[in-house]
BAFI-3210 file (N, C-alpha, C; in Angstrom, 3 decimals, decimal comma, padded with zeros to 6 digits):
// residues 114
n [1|2|3|4|5|6|7|8|9|10|11|12|13|14|15|16|17|18|19|20|21|22|23|24|25|26|27|28|29|30|31|32|33|34|35|36|37|38|39|40|41|42|43|44|45|46|47|48|49|50|51|52|53|54|55|56|57|58|59|60|61|62|63|64|65|66|67|68|69|70|71|72|73|74|75|76|77|78|79|80|81|82|83|84|85|86|87|88|89|90|91|92|93|94|95|96|97|98|99|100|101|102|103|104|105|106|107|108|109|110|111|112|113|114]
n.u [000,830|000,324|002,046|002,530|004,950|004,742|005,570|006,346|007,198|010,509|010,882|008,720|008,831|009,208|007,759|005,492|002,334|-000,476|-003,278|-004,324|-005,693|-007,340|-007,110|-008,556|-006,749|-007,151|-009,270|-012,160|-012,264|-009,180|-007,712|-005,268|-002,925|000,364|002,431|005,561|007,963|010,850|013,364|015,201|018,349|021,828|022,121|020,176|016,958|013,735|010,586|007,765|004,202|001,043|-001,908|-005,207|-008,575|-008,245|-007,716|-005,953|-004,739|-003,865|-002,295|-002,205|-000,594|-001,090|000,623|002,970|005,022|004,634|003,593|001,823|001,253|-001,477|-002,639|-005,624|-007,147|-009,825|-010,898|-010,082|-010,376|-008,911|-006,514|-003,906|-004,929|-003,308|-002,044|-000,343|-001,832|-004,467|-004,459|-003,489|-005,512|-007,641|-009,400|-010,544|-010,051|-012,596|-014,157|-014,990|-013,996|-012,342|-008,917|-006,388|-003,196|-000,156|002,173|005,461|008,546|010,736|009,320|007,058|004,249|002,899|000,831|-001,896|-001,806|-003,894]
n.v [-001,205|002,319|004,730|007,594|009,657|011,937|014,979|017,575|020,757|022,078|024,889|025,610|024,694|026,017|028,385|031,063|031,019|031,780|029,930|029,177|027,453|024,280|020,990|017,896|015,118|012,452|009,697|009,674|007,857|006,746|003,605|002,783|004,081|004,844|006,006|007,475|008,100|009,910|008,578|008,913|008,208|007,331|007,314|007,604|006,517|005,247|004,890|003,212|003,086|001,608|003,379|003,473|004,292|007,072|010,435|012,460|015,686|018,386|021,413|024,783|027,992|031,468|033,795|032,304|029,993|026,477|023,652|022,085|019,046|017,324|014,772|013,177|011,311|009,231|007,197|006,298|004,275|001,946|002,811|003,168|004,078|005,779|007,365|010,325|012,229|012,074|013,080|015,643|016,717|016,411|014,134|010,782|007,302|006,258|008,414|009,307|011,484|013,289|013,177|015,259|016,002|017,736|016,716|016,482|018,027|015,937|013,654|011,281|010,554|007,799|006,917|005,661|006,709|009,282]
n.w [000,000|-000,521|001,385|003,502|005,096|007,609|009,291|011,719|010,456|010,490|011,009|012,559|015,106|017,652|017,700|018,482|017,266|015,075|014,330|011,068|009,121|009,434|008,442|007,984|007,337|007,169|006,343|007,776|010,869|011,237|010,917|010,202|010,989|012,008|014,550|015,168|017,591|018,468|020,551|023,645|023,299|022,848|020,145|017,102|017,609|017,107|018,637|017,794|017,344|016,679|015,929|016,821|015,945|015,340|014,176|011,838|011,648|009,543|010,052|009,225|009,482|010,196|008,201|008,086|006,449|005,921|007,941|010,687|012,548|013,995|016,087|016,826|019,270|019,395|020,875|023,926|025,678|026,148|027,116|029,581|032,766|034,186|032,375|031,414|029,981|030,880|033,546|033,026|031,439|033,064|033,011|032,206|031,115|030,243|029,654|027,217|025,826|023,255|022,711|021,753|020,288|019,469|016,984|017,577|016,325|014,461|015,054|013,717|011,562|010,072|007,451|005,423|002,012|000,774]
ca.u [000,000|001,030|002,044|003,237|005,528|004,498|006,092|006,309|008,259|011,562|010,731|007,553|008,976|009,120|007,203|004,109|001,684|-001,928|-003,764|-005,061|-006,617|-007,191|-007,616|-008,495|-006,107|-007,499|-010,635|-012,885|-011,381|-008,199|-007,204|-004,000|-001,929|001,439|003,158|006,919|008,539|012,277|013,624|016,471|019,427|023,031|021,995|018,794|016,061|012,325|009,601|006,565|003,016|-000,158|-002,929|-006,538|-009,635|-007,599|-007,709|-004,743|-005,066|-002,782|-002,606|-001,378|-000,538|-001,138|001,875|004,130|004,977|004,806|002,408|002,001|000,360|-002,170|-003,333|-006,736|-007,528|-011,268|-011,255|-008,968|-010,871|-007,912|-005,294|-003,612|-005,584|-002,264|-001,431|-000,278|-002,869|-005,694|-004,323|-003,331|-006,803|-008,634|-010,367|-010,184|-010,193|-013,969|-014,857|-015,426|-013,504|-011,290|-007,642|-005,568|-001,879|000,750|003,273|006,648|009,615|011,452|008,392|006,409|003,007|002,810|-000,585|-002,173|-001,970|-005,295]
ca.v [000,000|003,598|005,391|008,859|010,016|013,349|015,479|019,028|021,501|022,579|026,298|025,859|023,936|026,778|029,709|031,347|031,191|031,822|028,912|029,680|026,433|022,913|020,067|016,481|014,436|011,036|009,437|009,201|007,393|005,931|002,462|002,387|005,107|004,494|007,189|007,158|009,136|009,673|008,244|009,421|007,218|007,979|007,293|007,818|005,371|005,613|003,966|003,392|002,363|001,751|004,217|003,108|005,290|008,383|011,265|013,272|017,009|019,243|022,757|025,855|029,131|032,781|034,486|031,416|028,843|025,199|023,117|021,238|017,896|017,002|013,487|013,150|009,960|009,267|006,140|006,080|003,334|000,909|003,429|003,073|005,202|006,668|008,110|011,739|013,039|012,094|014,024|016,978|017,181|016,128|013,195|009,384|006,523|006,000|009,699|009,512|012,761|013,179|013,742|015,663|016,531|018,057|015,797|017,342|017,907|014,656|012,558|011,096|009,796|007,027|006,655|005,387|007,876|009,550]
ca.w [000,000|-000,516|002,684|003,586|006,382|007,833|010,552|011,901|009,773|011,372|011,368|013,413|016,338|018,909|017,457|018,860|015,972|015,010|013,402|009,919|008,634|009,923|007,446|008,360|006,218|007,207|005,901|008,961|011,934|010,545|011,662|009,620|011,288|012,943|014,997|015,625|018,450|018,693|021,948|024,158|023,239|022,312|018,695|016,703|017,755|017,144|019,177|016,972|017,791|015,853|016,553|016,342|016,166|015,394|012,976|011,721|011,133|009,082|010,522|008,690|010,387|009,542|007,974|008,196|005,565|006,598|008,608|011,858|012,577|015,239|016,105|017,771|019,671|019,646|021,821|024,854|026,690|026,441|027,626|031,006|033,469|034,701|031,270|031,803|029,312|031,682|034,660|032,459|030,914|034,105|032,458|032,432|029,884|029,810|029,621|025,829|025,304|022,252|023,167|020,606|020,630|018,368|016,703|017,625|015,336|014,469|015,306|012,412|011,423|008,832|007,206|004,004|001,146|000,411]
c.u [000,869|000,922|002,802|003,818|005,385|005,055|006,053|007,472|009,210|011,296|009,632|007,688|008,757|008,580|005,825|003,401|000,173|-002,374|-004,594|-006,115|-006,288|-007,855|-007,464|-007,920|-006,284|-008,932|-011,404|-011,921|-010,433|-007,702|-005,841|-002,889|-000,909|002,197|004,508|007,484|010,035|012,509|014,993|017,455|020,659|023,069|020,510|017,988|014,635|011,519|008,298|005,411|001,868|-001,182|-004,276|-007,521|-009,056|-007,821|-006,442|-005,134|-003,796|-003,185|-001,658|-001,553|-000,529|000,263|003,116|003,955|005,206|003,521|002,815|001,021|-000,214|-002,782|-004,401|-007,147|-008,994|-011,729|-010,041|-009,322|-009,851|-006,604|-005,143|-004,203|-004,573|-001,562|-001,452|-001,352|-004,125|-005,594|-004,206|-004,667|-007,962|-009,784|-009,903|-010,519|-011,629|-014,807|-015,402|-015,034|-012,396|-010,039|-006,780|-004,229|-001,087|001,729|004,536|007,609|010,365|010,621|007,548|005,117|003,051|001,352|-000,788|-002,311|-003,459|-005,374]
c.v [001,261|004,235|006,703|008,990|011,519|013,755|016,993|019,680|022,110|023,986|026,544|025,258|024,758|028,184|029,845|031,735|031,312|030,824|029,572|028,669|025,084|021,992|018,642|015,731|012,921|010,896|008,848|008,870|006,373|004,810|002,008|003,375|004,571|005,777|006,753|008,354|008,852|009,529|008,755|008,261|007,934|007,968|007,376|006,528|005,906|004,502|004,225|002,580|002,619|002,559|003,830|004,216|006,692|009,131|012,118|014,575|017,716|020,677|023,743|027,083|030,438|033,370|033,629|030,277|027,584|024,771|022,341|020,089|017,713|015,619|013,569|011,711|009,988|008,195|005,847|005,044|002,248|001,481|003,175|004,298|006,174|007,456|009,599|012,613|013,144|013,067|015,452|017,565|016,929|015,276|011,776|008,571|006,355|007,270|010,054|010,877|012,488|013,861|014,001|016,202|016,795|016,916|016,658|017,100|016,594|013,488|012,470|010,305|009,108|006,641|006,326|006,687|008,045|010,179]
c.w [000,000|000,855|002,571|004,978|006,541|009,184|010,581|011,172|010,799|011,902|012,410|014,806|017,608|018,711|018,091|017,575|016,138|013,949|012,315|009,482|009,252|008,906|007,952|007,169|006,291|006,725|007,081|010,079|011,333|011,449|011,141|009,870|012,290|013,275|015,558|016,382|018,610|020,198|022,360|024,262|022,715|020,777|018,356|016,757|017,818|017,801|018,444|017,543|016,835|016,633|015,960|016,690|016,311|014,085|013,019|011,038|010,688|009,404|009,860|009,579|009,602|009,428|008,026|007,195|006,370|007,270|009,854|011,767|013,968|015,077|017,182|018,014|020,103|020,631|022,687|025,918|027,037|026,985|029,120|031,706|034,071|033,597|031,627|031,147|030,167|032,855|034,145|032,015|031,879|033,557|032,769|031,181|029,383|029,698|028,235|025,273|024,296|022,797|021,936|021,098|019,368|018,203|016,628|016,463|015,548|014,979|014,041|012,523|010,061|008,651|005,744|003,227|000,796|-000,964]
res [p|n|v|e|s|l|g|l|d|d|d|l|n|k|l|q|v|t|i|d|k|v|l|n|i|t|t|g|l|d|h|g|t|t|t|c|h|n|l|v|y|p|y|l|v|y|g|c|h|a|t|t|s|a|s|v|l|s|v|t|f|k|g|i|q|g|h|g|l|v|v|c|h|h|d|t|s|t|w|n|s|n|h|p|a|f|s|e|l|q|t|h|p|n|d|r|k|v|i|c|h|w|i|p|h|n|h|y|v|w|m|p|s|v]
***
């Protein structure tokens, strides 16, 4: 199958920006997305995991070229209840709330081409 690797543009990593447009680049709730995070090792290592019931958004910013990526998790019922996202957002796995987060620089989302 055709896949794409997407990540945050270098220039946008630490800027304060205003969001211009948000585009859902997945078809519905994508079950074929894999996210890879770079890990702290003395050499480059990625830890990757499949993401189920997620959507991927491409975000552009006013006055700045480039884009950012957001992954939204629509079903967190199988997540560990001690996951930091739950305490940060004051929620829990069975709350049925969508949890979204930016994909940082040097982290990637692999997904079927649309």
